[in-house]
NUTOR-71249 format. One record per atom (N, C-alpha, C): x, y, z. Coordinates in steps of 0.1 Angstrom, whole numbers, plus 2048, in hexadecimal, padded with zeros to 3 digits. Last residue first. Layout:
N
XYZ/...
***
This chain:
113
70B8B08A5/7198B68A8/7228B08AF/6FF893891/70089F89C/70C8A389D/6FC89086B/70088987B/701896884/6F3880850/6F288A858/6F5886866/702877831/6FE87283F/6FE87E847/6FE871812/6FF87C81A/6FA874827/71185D7FC/70985D805/70B86B80B/71284F7D7/71685A7E3/70A85A7EC/7298427BE/71E8417C7/71C8497D2/7308627A8/7318547AD/72584E7B8/72B87178D/722870798/72285F79D/73488C778/73887D77B/73287C78E/7348A1769/726895769/72A88A76E/7478B377B/7418B3771/7328A9773/7538B9796/7558AA790/74B8A9784/7558D679B/7628CE7A1/7608BF797/73F8E178D/74C8E778C/7558DB78F/72D8CD799/72E8CD78B/73B8D3788/7308D37B6/72F8C87B0/7358C77A2/7268EC7B4/7358ED7B9/7368DF7B3/70C8EB7AF/7148F37A4/7268EF7A6/7008DE7C3/7028D77B9/70A8DF7AE/7038F27D8/70E8E57D7/70E8DD7CA/6EF9027D1/7009067CE/7088FB7D0/6D98F37D4/6DE8F77C8/6E98FC7C6/6DE8ED7F1/6DC8E37E6/6E28E97D8/6DC8FB808/6E89007FD/6E68F47F2/6C38F1814/6C4901810/6D0904806/6CD8DA81C/6C28DB812/6C38E680E/6E38E282F/6E48D8825/6D98DC819/6D68EE844/6DD8F583B/6E18EF82E/6C48D984C/6BE8E5845/6C78EE83B/6D98C8857/6D18C584B/6CA8D0845/6F78CB862/6EC8D6862/6E68D0854/70A8B9863/7078BB870/6FD8C3870/7158A1848/7138AB848/70B8AE85B/72B88E834/72688D843/72289B845/72C87981A/72D884820/72688782C/73F862804/73586280F/736871817/7448577E4/7468627EE/7398617F5/7508407CA/7498457D8/74E84F7E3/7638437B6/75783A7B6/74D83A7C3/7768547A2/7718567B1/76584F7B0/780858787/78584C78C/77E84B79C/77A87077E/774864779/778859782/78D88078D/77D881790/77687378D/7A886D78A/7A3879788/79487778D/7CB863796/7BD860793/7B786E78D/7E38657A4/7E5860794/7D385E78F/7E186A7BD/7E485B7B9/7E585B7AA/7DE8857B9/7EA8847C0/7ED8737BE/7C48837B1/7CB8867A9/7DB8837AD/7B587C7CA/7B68747C0/7BD8767B5/7BE8937DA/7C68857DF/7C387B7D3/7B08A47CB/7BC8A87CD/7C689A7D0/79489A7D2/79989D7C2/7A889C7C1/7918A27ED/7918957E7/7988957D8/7968BF7ED/79E8B57F3/79F8A97EB/7808C47E0/78C8C87D6/7968BF7DD/76D8BF7F2/76A8B57E4/77A8B97DE/7728CF806/7758C3808/7758B97FA/76E8E87F7/77B8E87FA/77E8D67FE/7508E77F4/7598E97EB/7698E57EC/7498E4812/7468D8806/74F8D97FC/74F90081B/7568F381F/7578E6816/73F90F809/74B911806/75790580C/724903813/72A900805/73B902804/727908830/7278FC82A/72B8FB81D/73C92083F/73191E838/731910832/75192A849/74B920854/73D91A84D/76F92B839/76592F83C/75E923846/78A922839/788930835/77B933835/7A290D84E/79291284B/793921844/7C2900844/7B790D84B/7AA90C843/7D18EC83E/7C98E8849/7C38F5850/7DD8F1825/7E58F5832/7DC8F183E/7CD8EA813/7D68E1815/7DF8E781E/7AF8F5823/7B88F1819/7C08EB81C/78C8E2831/79A8EA831/7A48EA827/7798D3834/7778E082A/7858EB830/7838B2833/77C8BB838/7808C7830/78088F829/78A89C828/77D8A682B/78A86E834/782877833/788885831/7A285F81C/79D86582C/79286D82A/7A0849801/79C856807/79A858816/7AD82E7F6/7A48347FF/7A883F804/7B18217D4/7B582C7DD/7A982F7E8/7B98057C0/7B080A7CA/7B88187D4/7C87F37AB/7C78007AF/7BD80A7B4/7C37DA7AB/7BC7DE7A7/7BC7EE7A9/7E17D97C3/7D77CE7BD/7C97D67BA/7EE7EC7D2/7F17EB7C2/7E57E37BD/7DC80B7E0/7DE7FD7E0/7E67F97D2/7DF8277F2/7DB8227E7/7E28147E8/7CE840806/7D7832807/7D582B7FB/7CF861811/7CC85680B/7D684A80A/7D686E82A/7CB87381F/7C8868815/7D985D84B/7DE86083C/7D1864832/7DD86A86B/7D486085F/7DC864853/7E887687D/7E386A884/7DA865876/7E889386E/7EE88E878/7E888387E/7F989B84C/7EC89A858/7F2891862/8108B6841/80D8A8845/8008A584F/8008CB828/8098CC833/8038BC83B/8078C6805/7FE8C6812/8058C781C/8198C67F1/8188D27F6/80D8D2804/80C8AB7E1/8148B57E1/8128C17E6/7F68957F1/7F68A27E8/8048A77EA/7FB8747F9/7FA8827FF/7FE88D7F6/7F58537FE/7F585F7F4/7F386D7FC/808835809/80284380D/80384E802/8038167FB/80B8237F9/80382F802/8087F6800/801800801/80A80C800/
***
């Protein structure tokens, strides 16, 4: 197995951003949050954090030699369902800008704070 770490990113503490396996070329991407490559949050709002987290996932996949078309599953966690429902049109635009028309298997899980 190989650790995948996008160039220029600050080192994670206690986890790996991605692990790639040689057999079948699988990449397991750690849960990504809405901070940048220096682990700095630039917004507390849902949509900008979603966009940054999605960019982070894509960066890990690209660091392993893949592209958005190689992403086969995304699970998102949200602690504010009303904010998610209100932001859905904006989130859809973010998705299309980052992922195009690629729609892997997806789950949205609502959790308590």
